[in-house]
C-alpha positions as CSV (number, residue, x, y, z in Angstrom):
1,M,-0.8,4.0,10.3
2,A,1.6,6.7,9.1
3,K,3.2,4.2,6.7
4,K,-0.1,3.3,5.1
5,Q,-0.9,7.0,4.6
6,A,2.5,7.6,3.0
7,E,2.0,4.7,0.7
8,S,-1.5,5.5,-0.3
9,K,-0.7,9.2,-0.8
10,E,-1.8,10.2,-4.3
11,R,1.1,10.6,-6.7
12,N,1.0,12.3,-10.0
13,P,0.8,9.8,-12.9
14,E,4.3,10.5,-14.2
15,E,5.8,9.7,-10.8
16,Q,3.7,6.6,-10.3
17,D,4.6,5.4,-13.8
18,F,8.3,5.8,-12.9
19,L,7.9,3.9,-9.6
20,N,6.1,1.1,-11.4
21,K,8.8,0.8,-14.1
22,L,11.6,0.9,-11.5
23,G,9.9,-1.8,-9.5
24,A,9.4,-4.0,-12.6
25,H,13.0,-3.4,-13.5
26,I,14.3,-4.5,-10.1
27,T,12.0,-7.6,-10.2
28,K,13.3,-8.5,-13.7
29,L,17.0,-8.1,-12.6
30,R,16.3,-10.1,-9.5
31,T,14.5,-13.0,-11.2
32,D,16.8,-13.1,-14.2
33,K,19.7,-13.7,-11.7
34,G,17.6,-16.3,-9.8
35,I,17.7,-14.3,-6.6
36,S,14.6,-14.7,-4.3
37,L,13.1,-11.9,-2.4
38,G,14.2,-13.5,0.8
39,K,17.8,-13.8,-0.3
40,L,17.9,-10.2,-1.5
41,A,16.4,-9.1,1.8
42,I,19.2,-10.9,3.7
43,S,22.0,-9.6,1.5
44,T,20.8,-6.0,1.5
45,F,19.5,-5.8,5.1
46,I,16.2,-4.4,3.7
47,D,13.2,-6.3,5.1
48,K,11.2,-8.4,2.6
49,P,7.9,-6.5,2.9
50,K,9.7,-3.3,2.0
51,L,11.2,-5.0,-1.1
52,V,7.8,-6.3,-2.1
53,R,6.3,-2.7,-1.9
54,L,9.3,-1.3,-3.8
55,E,8.9,-3.9,-6.6
56,Q,5.1,-3.1,-6.7
57,G,5.8,0.6,-7.1
58,R,4.1,1.4,-3.9
59,I,7.1,3.2,-2.2
60,K,9.8,5.6,-3.2
61,P,13.2,4.1,-2.5
62,S,16.1,6.2,-1.2
63,I,19.3,6.3,-3.2
64,F,20.9,4.5,-0.3
65,H,18.4,1.6,-0.7
66,L,18.9,1.5,-4.5
67,R,22.7,1.3,-3.9
68,K,22.1,-1.6,-1.5
69,I,19.8,-3.4,-4.0
70,S,22.3,-2.9,-6.8
71,T,25.0,-4.4,-4.7
72,G,22.7,-7.3,-3.6
73,L,22.0,-8.0,-7.3
74,G,25.7,-8.2,-8.1
75,L,25.9,-5.0,-10.1
76,A,29.2,-3.2,-10.0
77,T,27.7,0.3,-9.9
78,L,24.4,2.1,-9.8
79,E,25.0,2.9,-13.5
80,D,24.6,-0.8,-14.3
81,F,21.2,-0.6,-12.7
């Protein structure tokens, strides 16, 4: 229940726009490299439902999760993200 409330918490439009763009960017990087959500979940140790919510812009990822995702996508550094 707490997770649902945290996800549905209203965000300001600028923040939501950023999260939507970040999610779309992660999706594009992942699909361009031919990596499935399942494979990314396994390589990053982030569960698939969380990755789905992140790609949909529904949650705010921590810098730690972004680092794990960039590594899972084969990017050398977060700057390549």
